[in-house]
Backbone as a ProteinNet text record, in pm:
[ID]
protein_1_A
[PRIMARY]
MKATIATSPVQTANTCNPINEAVAVPPTLIKKKELAARLSVSPRTIDEWPRKRKIPYLQISDRFYLYEFNAVLAALKKHYQVDARS
[TERTIARY]
759.2	718.6	714.3	598.3	554.1	537.4	613.6	609.5	537	449.6	357.5	349.4	342.6	322.1	183.6	107.1	-16.4	-17.9	-79.7	-84.4	-221.1	-236.6	-389.7	-402.9	-553.4	-572.7	-556.6	-525.9	-515.5	-624.5	-679.5	-799.4	-752.3	-812.5	-757.8	-898.3	-870.4	-984.9	-958.5	-1020.9	-1034.3	-1175.5	-1148.7	-1287.6	-1329.7	-1253.5	-1305.6	-1364.8	-1366.8	-1415.9	-1534	-1642.3	-1748.3	-1768	-1727.5	-1739.3	-1638.2	-1512	-1405.9	-1360.9	-1352.1	-1298	-1151.3	-1114.6	-977.6	-885.2	-761	-673.6	-557	-522.1	-407.2	-286.9	-188	-39.3	40.9	113.3	182.8	327.1	406	490.9	630	714.6	848.8	938.7	986.5	1074.5	1218.5	1316.8	1449.4	1545.4	1665.1	1750.9	1836.9	1923.6	1997.5	2106.4	2166.2	2258.5	2175.8	2079.5	1996.7	1940	1896.2	1843.6	1981.7	2072.7	2195	2226.6	2220.4	2238	2135.4	2022.1	1908.3	1921.6	1969.7	1966.6	2109.2	2189.7	2339.3	2411.8	2383.9	2453.8	2523.2	2597.1	2664.6	2557.7	2585.8	2529.6	2533.9	2643.8	2658.6	2563.6	2532.5	2413	2271.2	2248.3	2138	2123.4	2223.5	2215.8	2185.5	2230.3	2222.9	2064.3	2002.1	1869.2	1776.1	1746.1	1648.9	1688.2	1817.5	1841.3	1800.6	1814.5	1768.6	1624.1	1532.6	1400.8	1384.7	1454.7	1438.8	1386.3	1385.3	1301.3	1240.8	1129.7	1069.8	1140.4	1119.7	1191.1	1109.6	1147.9	1080.6	1190.2	1191.5	1283.5	1265.3	1348.6	1320	1374.5	1519.9	1589.1	1677	1758.3	1813.8	1919.7	1955.3	2040.9	2019.6	1879.4	1859.1	1706.2	1716.7	1610.7	1582.3	1449.3	1398.3	1340.6	1341.4	1270.4	1185.7	1085.9	989	1034.5	1103	1162.4	1056.8	941.5	848.3	835.3	817.3	782.4	929	1040.3	1166.3	1182.5	1162.9	1158	1066.3	945.2	872.4	906.8	962.8	1013	1135.9	1230	1342.2	1281.1	1201.1	1145	1118.9	1077.1	1032.1	1171.6	1284.4	1407.2	1496.9	1509.1	1615.6	1546.6	1614.1	1603.9	1665.2	1587.5	1636.6	1596.8	1698.3	1660.2	1721.3	1639.1	1658.6	1671.7	1766.7	1770.9	1689	1639	1529.4	1615.2
3247.2	3111.3	3049.2	2978.9	2887.4	2765.3	2671.3	2523.7	2471.7	2349.3	2289.2	2144.9	2052.8	1925.3	1869.4	1796.1	1749.4	1648.6	1648.7	1531.4	1508.2	1367.4	1312.6	1391	1423.4	1493	1388.2	1441.6	1376.6	1400	1287.6	1295.3	1331.4	1425.4	1451.1	1446.1	1399.7	1410.2	1534.8	1634.1	1766.3	1800.1	1812.8	1857.7	1977.3	2068.6	2177.7	2200	2104.2	2097.5	1968.5	1993.9	1886.3	1825.3	1893.7	1798.4	1698.4	1730.4	1645.7	1641.8	1766	1769.5	1733.5	1687.5	1652.6	1778.8	1748	1892.9	1857.5	1927.5	1877.6	1934.7	1839.1	1900.7	1927.6	2025.2	2029.3	1953.1	1888.2	1795.5	1908.6	1841	1899.6	1898.7	1978.5	1963.1	1995.8	1927.4	1940.1	1914.7	1970.6	1987.6	1850.8	1871.9	1747.7	1682.3	1783.8	1755.2	1685.2	1725.2	1664.1	1542.3	1526	1390.5	1269.2	1341.5	1244	1200.8	1284	1254.6	1148.3	1152.6	1090.3	956	953	816.9	730.1	815.5	759.1	718.6	824	812.2	930.2	935.7	1078	1151.4	1278.6	1376.3	1341.6	1276.2	1242.3	1140.6	1058.2	958.1	1011.2	1116.7	1188.5	1248.9	1306.5	1369.3	1266.2	1144.7	1041	986.1	983.6	882.4	988.7	1126.1	1189	1162	1166.3	1150.7	1017	924.4	779.3	765.6	864.7	855.4	755.8	744.2	656.4	736.2	846.7	938.8	1056.2	1076.3	1221.8	1336.9	1441.6	1571.2	1685.2	1789.1	1918.9	2028.9	2063.1	2131.3	2274.4	2346.2	2473.8	2578.7	2552.7	2617.7	2495.9	2538.9	2439.7	2374.4	2412.9	2326.5	2312.5	2355.4	2356.3	2241	2160.3	2052.1	2047.3	2015.3	1989.5	1860.6	1791.2	1656.2	1646.3	1581	1525.5	1382.2	1397.1	1265.5	1159.1	1170.5	1063.9	986.5	1062.7	1019.5	966	1020	965.4	833.1	818.1	694.4	570.7	633.5	501.4	483.8	565.6	529.9	427.7	468.9	396.4	241.2	228.2	109	2.2	72.9	-16.4	-68.9	-10.6	-41.9	-113.6	-84.5	-113.2	-132.2	-183.7	-191.5	-66.8	16.4	149	151.5	169.2	224.3	379.1	464.3	586.4	626.5	721.1	768.7	891	905.4	1011.9	1122.6
-149.6	-182.7	-65.9	-19.4	85.9	43.6	105.1	68.7	170.2	127.8	227.5	182.8	244.3	233.6	282.9	203.1	221.8	321.7	441.8	521.7	565.9	623.4	635	781.5	802.5	938.9	1054.5	1162	1276.5	1386	1418.2	1518.3	1650.6	1700.2	1859.7	1957.7	2075.8	2179.8	2261.1	2203.2	2270.1	2346.4	2465.6	2527.7	2516.9	2451.7	2425.8	2271.7	2217.7	2058.5	2082	2105.6	2084.9	1990.7	1881.5	1739.5	1704	1770.9	1758.9	1603.1	1558.4	1414.4	1398.7	1303.4	1260.8	1255.8	1313	1303.4	1244.6	1152.6	1057.3	1127.5	1149.2	1203.8	1105.6	1069.2	972.9	997.5	904.4	920.3	947.2	1016.5	1053.9	931.2	861.8	793.8	815.5	786.4	834.1	721.6	752	638.9	643.2	522.5	490.4	607.2	676.4	775.8	889.7	931.9	1039.9	991.2	879.3	853.6	850.7	775.4	787.5	917.1	1023.6	1166.1	1237.8	1191.4	1245	1177.4	1070.6	1010.4	1003.3	1058.2	1086.7	914.9	840.1	707.2	686	589.3	539.6	467.9	466.6	386.7	242	182.2	50.2	17.2	105.2	85	67.4	164.3	134.9	31.3	-23.6	-173.7	-298.8	-259.8	-370.1	-353.4	-251.3	-250.2	-332.9	-312.7	-397.3	-557.4	-579.2	-713.9	-778.4	-689.5	-726.1	-688.9	-628	-613.4	-507.4	-413	-285.8	-161.9	-176.4	-53.1	-107.3	-46.7	-89.7	-30.7	-94.6	-49.4	-122.3	-47.5	-114.9	-150.6	-278.4	-335.3	-336.6	-258.4	-220.2	-324.9	-391.6	-485.7	-561.7	-656.1	-716.6	-642.9	-536.9	-428.1	-277.9	-248.1	-118.7	-121.5	-49.6	-27.4	125.8	148.6	300.2	290.3	396.8	425.3	516.3	497.2	642.7	679.5	795.3	846.6	848.3	899.4	891.2	756.8	633.4	502.9	444.9	487	452.9	496.5	629.1	716.2	668.7	634.6	553.6	415.2	340	203.9	225.5	318.2	357.4	388.2	456.1	522.2	403.9	289.6	171.5	101.1	116.8	54.5	139.5	272.9	364.5	488.8	592.9	726.3	805.7	849.3	905.1	1040.1	1145.4	1276.1	1281.4	1320.9	1346.8	1477.3	1495.4	1629.8	1659.3	1758.3	1786.1	1834.6
[MASK]
++++++++++++++++++++++++++++++++++++++++++++++++++++++++++++++++++++++++++++++++++++++

């Protein structure tokens, strides 16, 4: 099973492509532990946010979720003031 998340196309200024077509960049999916470290919260907090529908996620199996960092950050900015570590 291959999972993908739809993203909006990104415009690039490529001199090799005279038409300047939009090129879609696939999102970077990360695990719970990395997301927790980037947001300076516990992994248990990350478990709670999808359950409360505060952040978007991609469910791979019953117990395995992946997260797209920029989408999570945007969702959290609606609810909280969040400064993430890069």
